[in-house]
N, C-alpha and C positions, 0 to 999 in steps of 0.2 A: 377689490384686484391685491390685496395683499393676503386673504383669506387664504386661498391656495397654497402660495410657496409656506405657508408659517405651518398650515396643514402637511404638506411634507418634509417640513423641515422636524415639527414634533416627535410626528413618525418615525425617522431618521434618530431622532435620539434615543426615542422607547426603545429602537432595537437597539443601541447602540449600548447602553444600557442596561439588554437583559442578560449579560453574561458580565463577572467580573474585568475591571483590566489587564487583571496578570493574563486571564485567558485570550485576549481579543492583543495580547503584547506573546503570548504562545504560540498563536496564530501566525504573528510576523515572523519569528524565529523558523515557525516550520516553513513559511513560505520561503528563505532563505534557503536554507536547508537543502530543501526539494528542487532549489533551482539549481544548487551546485550538484545534486547527484544528479539531478535529471540531465546533465549536460554527459555526466556520462553513461548513466544504464544502456540509451539504446545502440551505445554503439561497444559496450566489454568483449562481443564474442566479435563483431568485426575486426576491431586493432588485436584479442590475442589470439584470436581462433585463424582471419583470413590475412591478416597486415606481417605479423609477426610470425604465422604458419605453426600456429600450435595444432590448430587442427579445431573444427565446433564440435566434434566430439569430445575432445580432450578439455575444451571450455566449460564444455556445458557437466562434465564428471566436476570439475574445478570449483563452478558455480553447486554443482549437489552437494560435496563434499562442504564448502562454507556453509552450507544452509544447518544439515547434520551436524557437523561439531558445532555451531550456534544453536543450533534447538539443544543439544545435550549439557551445552554450557547455562542455557536458558532453565534448564529443569533444575540443576544445583544451583544455581546462585537467585534464583526468582527471591528469597528471601530475604536479598542484601536492598531490595528495593522498601520492603516494610521497617527493614535492621538502620539502613544508614538514611533512608528519605528518596521518594521517587528523582526528585530535582538535585541531589547529587550524583544519584546513578545515571539519569539523564546525560547530565555533563559531563562526564567521566564515559560516556557511550558516543558523543557526538565527537568530543575530541581525538578519542580513537579510531572513531571511522575519515577524520582529516588525515590525520597522522598515515593511514594504510593509504588511503585516496592515492599522498603524496609519492609515495613506493611504485604505486602502477608503472608508471614508466619505465622502471628500471628491472620489475618483475616480470623478464621475459621470456627466463628459463621455465623449464616444467616445474623446477623442484620451488624454484623461485615465488612462480606465480603461485602452485598449492598454497604456500607456505604464507601469502599475503591474503589469499583468498580466504583462509581458515581464520586467520587472524581480523579481518571485516567481518566473517561472517558472527562472530562472536559479539562484536560490539552492534554491529545494526540488528540482530534476533533479541540483545538485552531492550534496545534502543524504545522498541513498541511496547512493553507491559510499563516501563517506568514511564514513558512519554501518556501512554494510557491513562495510570494509576495515577499521574500529577493532575490531566486532565481533568480525572473524574472526580478528583478532591475539591474540585473549584466550585460545581453545581451540585443542584442534588440531583436526584437518579432523577424525576419528571423533566429533566431538561439536557439529560443523554444525549437523546437523538438528535435535538438542534445541536448538540455541541459538536457531533461529530460529524454533520454536517457541513457546521462550519470548518471547522479543521480539514476535511474532505477539501471542500473549496479552496482556501490557503494552499496544502499541498501540493494539489491539483493546478493552478495556478504554476508554483512552483515548477515542478515537473516539468510543464507545457513551455513555460520559457527556456527554462535549463536546455530542454533539447532543439526548440529553437535555437539558440545562443552556440551550443555544444556542435550542431549540425553545421554552423557557418566557422566554427571555430576550423573542424577538420576536412571542411570539404576539401578535394582533390585528395585525401588519402596518406600523405606525407607522415612519416615517424615521426618526426618535431612538430607537425601542427598536436599532434597526439599525445604529446610533452608540456606540448603548453595547455590543451583540454583538462588534464590531471591533475597538472599545479594551478592553476586556475580553482577548478573544481575543490580543491582541497583547502584552500584558501576562505573559498565561500563559506563552505562548511564550518571553519575554525568561527566563522565572524559568527553564525548560529550559534554557536556554545556558549560566546563572550554573550552574546543578546541574552539567552538563558541565565546565563550568571550573573547579569547586571541589573536585569529587568522584570523574571520574571518570580515572583515567588504569589505559592499559595495562599489561598486568603487565611487567618490562622486560627478562623471557628471553623473550616472544614478541615482543616490539619488535625486540629484538638481533636474531632468526631471521628476522624480515620483512626489515631492514635490509641483513644479510648476506646473504640471496635476492637483492634487488632491485641490491647492488650488484654480485653475480656474473652476473647476464646479465636486463637489463631489459626484456629484449624489445621486440615491437612490436606495432602494430594489426596488420600483417602475419600476426603469428602467428594474432593472433585469428582474422583474418576467415577463415584458410584451414583453419579447424576449422570440417568440417562437422558432425559430431556434432551441435556446440553453434550455427552457423548454422543449423541445420534444428529444434530446439529453440526455439531467440529467434525464427522464423516462426512458430510453433505459439501461442509465448507472446502474439506479436502479435496473434495474430488472436483467444485469450481474451481477455485483456485490453481488447480494443475492447468485448465484452459485462460485463464485468467491471466496468467504465468507468459506463456508466449507468445501476447501481445511484444513484451517487452523483452524476451531473450531469442524468440527463433524466428519471429515476423522482419525484424530490422536484417541480419543477415539473408536471409531468403529473399526477401524483397531486392538486395543489393546484387547481390548474385546470380537470381533466377529473374526477376522485373527487369533491371539494371537501373531501379533508382540510386543516386548519389545520394549523400549523406544529408546535406540539405533539405534535398527531399523529404526524408525520412524522420528526420526530425521536425519537418514542417508538420510532418503527420501528427505529433505528438503534441503540438501548438493548436490545433484544429481539435482534439481531443479535449484541451485543457479550457477552448474556449468556448466551447459548448457547456462544460462543467460548470464555469464561475456562473454562467449566461442562466443558466437551466434546474444546476442542482437543487437549491432550495424548493425550486417548483413543483421539480419532480418529486421533491421528498412529502413535499404536502397531497397530493395526487396520487400517491400510493399508499398515505395514512390508513384508508379502510381496510387494504390487502390484507390477508395474512402473510407472516411472517415466510413460511414457503413455496405462498405464490409466486410471491419477489424472485425467490431464488430459484424459482424455474425459468420464470419470465429473464431472467438475465442469464442464463444457462443457452434458452434458445435465441437471443440476442447474439450472443457471442460466437455460437454455433450459424449463425447465417452470416458473421464479418469473416471468420476463418475461413468458409469457402467463397468468399469475393476473395481473399487475401491468395489463398489456393489457386484462383482462376486469372490472377494479376499477370501470369506470363503471358496470358493473349492481351491485355488491356492494360496500359498503366494507369488509366481511371480508376479502375475499381480499386485500387488500398486507398483512394479516398473516400470510397463510396462502405467501404468498410471500417474505417474509423470513425466514421459516424453513427454507424450501425453498433460499432463496441462500444461506444460513448455509452448510448441508449441503457446498454446493456449493464454498462458498470454505473451508472449515476441511480439505476433501482436497486443493484447492488449492495452499494459500500453503504449505505445507512442501515443497511436494516442488519450487516455482517457487524457492525458495532454494535447494535442495539442489544442483538440476542444476547451476547455474554454482559451486558452490561444489566438484564432484565434476569437473566436465568440464576446470576452469580448471589449467593446472600454476601451483605455488605462485608461479614467482615473475612470474607470470602474473595473477594472481588481482585485481590493483587493476583492471588494463583491463580486463578480463572483468564485472567487478560493474559497472565503468562502462558497459560495453555493453549490458549487461542493463539497466541503469537509461534506459539511450537506449532499448531497446524500451519498456519502460513507459511513459515520458515521449511519445513520440514515438504509441504507441497511444493513451495519454488524450488526447491533444491531437485527436489524427484522430475519434476516438471521440465528442469532446464537440463538434467543431465540427456533426459528422454529425446530432449527434444535437438540435441546437440547431437545426440546417437542418430535421430532420423536425418537429419542435414546431412549426414555425414557419407551417409550412403549415397549412390549411384542414382536414386529414385525420393530426391528432397520431398516430391510436393509430397508424398502419402503420408505425411505427418498429420495434414491438416485432413485427412478422411477418418483418423485412429483421434483426432481432437475432438472433433464432431459427435463421435461416438463417446467420448467420456465426456462431456458435457450434456449429450441428451442423458447419460444415466446420472447425472447429479441433477438435471432438471426433474425428474421422474423422484429422485429423491428428495427433492423439495415437497411435493405435491403430497406423499406420504407425511413428510414433518409434520404439514398441518392436520392430515387426518385422524392422524396415530396420537401426536401429543398433547394434544387440548390445548395448546397453546392460546394467548390472548391473541386477537389480532393490533393488526400497527396502527389501528383507532384506539387504543385503548387508553383512557384519559395518562396511566401509571407511568408511560413511558412514550412520549408525542415525538414522530420522529419531527414534527414539524407543524407545531399547530397554532402559529401566528401567521396574521398577511403582512 
């Protein structure tokens, strides 16, 4: 009678010991961080564009400027991750994100809004290579896929919980409620930074290996830019990320203004996204393991195209956004593990920090330009035309994914060297 419970306990213990304690603690800090950030992300354009009256186009331009400056800063400052350590830079970026978030409620003039967005862009863009470098220093390359999937679940759980909490705080749309939202989010982000400072320390063995590799051959940006396989992967990623971005930036204000969903329901959509990711992400990662890298990117793009078609049609039915979030999440679960593994797999160990930094640049620049374009489209007399344009972009990205497998001759996701999730 006790055999089955004991087997379950042993299996759980085996899963927990697959990763070092510091990585689990980093996942916990990620949950807190993205819970706090998830409280604000869906409502950024709503607050500044619709409630404060700056306009969706202007807010989109501010997000674009934030990303562009952050991208430029990351290119210049990427070397500080190796010089001062990924953990140190990670703590600095979290602290800066908390401080700038706290100033959002008073940054309601055009100049102040642009200034605070640019400052936050600097911190949030450098966060990603610092976080990824710290995480990858804790595990061998063979576990990178599983590590990214695990961190993805933690951050997705935080974003979903944060979206629900944020929606409940600001339901009704009063300016005072948004002040509470941003101050609460800033506090949560600061708590995440404290957790990293107090609890997260990479294993000494991996840290020593990384330092030794860096000392032997630091490499340069020329080495990264000359890697044709990697650069092609980043072009495809840039195109697909322009579509991924629209759920967070353009869909919430569109659903509020055109489909007449209130903030609580919009926040609930992100909670649905989170629930699906938490339940199914690791299972999906195992199922797509035999697929080619580009095939997963192509499938993700097609899922997102269907999701945005449903969002565009939501003006006729308030049920369609709920179907859209399910379809969108299916694509997201296919895309996320692959997007992380591609960079780690292609990067030589001594260049991993620069490869990860360049990947962060691609994410930031695509996010910024897509946010600007989305905001501009929503400011036109025909905001619904945004969605057909996004669908076309995603179809182009899917075609690029198919050619990625065909011409780059990369290993499939089933290759033992980097398994996305090779355990049951």
